[in-house]
N, C-alpha and C positions, 0 to 999 in steps of 0.2 A: 487609408493606412495597411501599409505593411509591416508584419511586425518581424521582420528580416530585419525594421529601424530598429535595433535598439531604446531608444527613448520610446518607444510603444511601450511592447512590453516590458520596462521598469517601472513604469505608470500605469499600467494595469495589476501589475501585483501591489507596487504604491497603495491603490485603491482599494485592494484589500486588504488591507493590515493600517488604513484611517482608525478605523471600530476601536484598536485595541490604543493604538497611540494616545485617542481623545482622553484616554485611562488616567495615561502619566498625571494630566491637571486635572481630574477630577471629574472629570464629564461623565464618565460612564461607569456601571457597575461589573463592566470587564473582570474576569478573576484572574487574581497580579502569577505573573510569573519571575519566578528568579531569570537575572542577565544569563545562566549558565542554558539552564531552560529555554530560554527566548531564543538563542542563538540555533539553538539545536533544535527545536520546534519550527523554528522561521526556514534554516537551510532545508528540512523534509519535506515543506507545504511547497514551496520548490521546485525541489525534485520530481516531487510526486503529479504538480501541477505540469513538470516538464517533459515529464519522463516517456510522455506519448503524444508531444508534440513537435511537430518538424520544423518550425520557423515561417512556418506559409500561414499567410491567414487567411485559411478558408479550411471548410469544414472536415474533420477527420473521415467523415465519407469519401471525400478524394483519395484515399493514400489505398494503394495495395497492397494487398497482402495476401500468401498463395496458402491460408488457412480452408476456404471457404472456392478458391479463385473465383471471389466476388472480391469488389472494393470494399474500404473502410472497415473490411474485420478484420483489427490489431489484435495481438497476440495477449496487450494490458493496455491499456489507456485512463482517465482520470476519468470518472463519467461523473453529472447533475444531474437531477430532475427539477422540473419546472412544475410548484407549486400553485403557485396564479395561472400555469395553463389547465393540468390538473383537476382543479375545479372548476374550467371550464369546462371541457371535454369530458371528467371522468374516467380518463385512460392513462394506465400509466406510461409512462415512455423516458430513455434515459440521452442528454445530449453530449455530445463533445463539449471540450474547453471553451474551445474558440466560437458556437455557438452559445455558452453558458454567456458570453459576454453581449455576444455581435445582436445576435438575436433575443436574448432576452435578456438583457440589459436593465431593463426598469422591472424585474420579475424577482419572484422571489423562488430562491435557488435553493435547493439543499445540495450538499456535498458528498457524494456517494464514495469516494475514496475511489481508486482501480476494479475494472473487472477484465475480467480476459474473455479474448472471442465477441468483443462486443460491440454492434453500427451503431454509429449516433442519428437518431430518431428525427429529430429535426426539421420539419418541415414536410412529415410524412403521412400516410391517413391518421396517424394514432391524435393525430394536435388538428383533423377535422382543421384549420385554415384558421386556428387559434392564435399561431406565429408561425409563417410561412420561411423559409429559411432563405435568409442574407446574401446565403456565401457558396450553394451550389441548391439549382433548385432540380438539378435530373435527379429523382432520389427514384426510388423502388417505392412502391404505397406499407408495406410493410417489411421487417428485418427479419424473416422468419427464421431464422438459427441464433436472436438473443433469446435472452433467457430473462427473465421477468421475476422478482420474488418480492416482498414488501420492502423490500428500503425502496425502491419506487416508490413508493408512497410516500416514504419518509418516514418509515416504521422503521424499529430495530429489537433483537433479541426477542426472548421468547414472552416476553414481558409485550411487547410491541406498542412498542411507547414511541416520541419522536425525539430526535438527540439534534440537540440539549432539551429535556423535558422540562418544559414550566411549572409541571407540578412538581419535580421533585427540589427537596430543600436541597439535597446533599448527590451533584452529579458525579458518583462513581464512573472508572475507566471501563472505557472496554475496549474489546478483545475481539479481528475480522480472524471466521476464520479460512484457512485454506480454502479449504474445498468449493464451500457453497459460498461461500465471501459475504454470507452477512455479520453484522457482530453480536457481540452479547455481554453483559454485565457476569460477571464470573462467578455473583453470585444463584444467578438464577441457571447456572448449570452442571449445578451438581459441587459448587466449592463453596467449602466455609465462608463469612463473614472475614474477610483483610487478609484472604488467600494473596500471593505475591509469586509469579511467577517466576524461576530464576534468570536470572538475569540473561545468562546463554541462549534462551530457548528463542526458533527461529521462526515460530509458525504454529497455530493452534491445527486442532481438528477437532468439534464439536462434539457434543453427546449424536446429534440426529446422523452423523458423518459416519460419526465407530460406529454404531448399529449397522447404521445402511450400509458397511463397509468393511462387516469385522476384520479380512484379511490383516488393515493396517492393524489391528490390537493384537493379531502372530507376530506381525514385527517388533511394535512394540512392548512386546512380552517379551523378544527372544532381547534385543537389545537392552534390556531391561538383565535379564540374564546374564549375558556378556557380559556386562560394566560389574556385574557384581562378581564378576570369576576373576576380574584386575586386581594385581599386586595391589598391592596397599603401602600407596606412596611416603607413608612414615619411615617402611620399612627398610625399599631401599626407593628414592626417585628413578636414578636412572632406568634400572627395571621396570617399574611404571610406568613412564613417556616412554617407552622402548614399545612397550602394549600397547598404548594407547592409538602411536598411531601407525603399528604392527598390522592392527588385524585391522580396520575400518582398507585400510589400500591394499590390503591381500584379498579380501570381503568382494572389492570393487575390481580390483584385477579380474577375478575367475567367473562373476557373472558377465564384464563388459568387455572385456579382452577375447575370456576363451571361453563366454559364451555356456558357463557352468548354472544350470540352476539352482539358489539357492533357498527355495522354496521347500522342498523336502527335507533344508537342514533345520527351517523355522520352523515345521509342524511338527517333528520328532524335537526340538527342545520345548513347544508348547503340549507335547504327549498329544498330540492330533492327527488321527491318521488319515478321516475324515476329511474329501474334498470342500466338503461346508461345513463347521463344526457347527454344532448344539450352541441354542442358548444357555443350557444347564455348563457346557464342558467350558463355553467362555466367560463368563462366572467367575470359575475356579481357578483363573489366570490373571489373580492380584500381582497389580503392580506396585509399589512403595504405598500397601493399602487401599490403593480405589480398584474399583471393579469395573468389567467391560457394564455398558455403554460410557464408563468417566470419558471427562475428555483428555486429551494429550497435548503433551505444549510438549514440540519435538529441540531435540538440538540442534544446534546450525551443521548446514550443505547434509542434513536427513534424507532428502533424499536421494543423495549422489552416496553416502554412505554405509546408510540401512536396508532401501530396498533394494532389491532384484533386476538387476539389469539386462538378461539374458532374454532374447528373443520372443521366448515364448512369454512368460512375464511382460512384455511387454503390452504382447497382443490382448492379454488377460487385461492391465488395465486400458489400455482402448474401449474393451469389451463391456467394462465397468465406472464408463468415460470417464476416467481420471487419466486417459492415457499423456495428458498435459507436466505429469508428475517426471518426466523424465523429459522435459523440454527446458533446459538450465535459462529461458528467456521467459520463461513463465513465471519463477522469483519476483517476489517483490523487494529483495536485493537484486535482482539484474536489475529491474525497473529502474531502480532508486542510485543506481548506480551512473545508468545512462542520464538519467535526469542532472544527478550532479554533473557530470562534465557538461550539459546542456548553460546550468548555469553558470561553470566557471567561464563557459564560453558567452555568454549572454556580459559577465562582466569585460570581460575581456574587451567586445563589439561595442561597449558603454564607454568603457572610458576612453577610445580610441573618438567614440563622438564626441567625449567632450572637448579632447585632446585638435581635433581638426575645427569644431564650432569656436575656440578663442583663440586658432591661428586665421580664422578668417577674420578678427575683430582689429581692428586698431592696434596698436601697440598698448597702451595707458590702459584701455578698456579688458582689456584680455590680466593686462593684473590684478588690475581691482576684483574681475571676474575670480578670477582663480585664489587672489588672496581667500577671496569672499566663502567660497567652496572648503578651502583648508579649514579659515577659521567653522565652518556651518562643525566640520568632520574633529576639529576639536574639543568644540564646543561639546558636542555629544560623545565623545572617549571619554571630556570629562565629567560630563553628568555620568556617563554610564559606571567609572572606575569613583564616583561618590556614591554612589548605593548600591555596589557591588555587596558593601560590610554592613547595608543597612538593612536588610534582607530582600526584599520585593519590591518588581517596578516589572506596572504594564506594560509592555511596550511591541513593536511588533513594526520594524523601519527598512523594510526594506529598498529605500536610496539611500541612504546610510549603506548597504549591504554590497549597494551596485557601484556607490560613486568612486 
């Protein structure tokens, strides 16, 4: 089977949706979603899957990336762990989307969202022949540049619990740290119960990463100081908007185009002369009442507009193992956009495949099938319309989106 065939991928995505679809008819205890939440979440899930899929039904190990001059280390891809194999081997490992479907088809799989610079382990020595790779046999025994954490054992957050947690009465939302890529309950990283980040936030940095990288707190503090200096929009909206737009663009131009280091300005804003500020000094740099090393919720495009992009700072980031912050293709936003483009391509190919199939049928049969598809779509649209006003519907019907 070749995933270039849109029918194959369509039914793969549909298969991932059956559990929630059963909930419509009272056959499941799955949590319910609003219609709008469903459309958004299903589109996002497909984009997450397809952002790192190139259309071929082959292990992602075969794809060439220049990061380490080896095959398979992708800037970002959806990664999965196989609990069935983990129970057999006792070794954590990560597998790509294609291998999760083909090589571990009937196994218990945990989705890890996306990982950066990761190469598929399927079939290598971590599996001890528990599940040989059916898509690509010629693999290294170990992927030495892979980084593994507790998420590969199906555990998340500082509480080290599975997600979803079978012992939790109410499953709170989790947020991913953009640095270490672990997932966290907000009330477990020093935030009060019921806290919600600003809707405009783009990325979280967890307290452990903030403590390991105090430089990020300096940027965070300096950015908060600059924002507090902006004109009040209620006084003069035009001046305020101009100030908001002018400062980041000027900052980026200085650090990127003119190679001017902004770090000295950042340290000055933080009253920090030492290269490595003490914890006592950092604790005095409060942001909206939060003290170091509280989690940071960064605004949109923070990597571009807040961090310095001069050559010297880029080398500094590399030495701290966060050089990826300078790569625009590392961001989840970029990855999701690539995935959405591929979803749209699949949608077009799938519709084309249906048209081709209908053209090969006798005319009366083609008309009957086309009418049937149209009636199915109309029935589902009516169903959605009726239930939009009633509150909630548990629904995940990818095939409807692809028809």
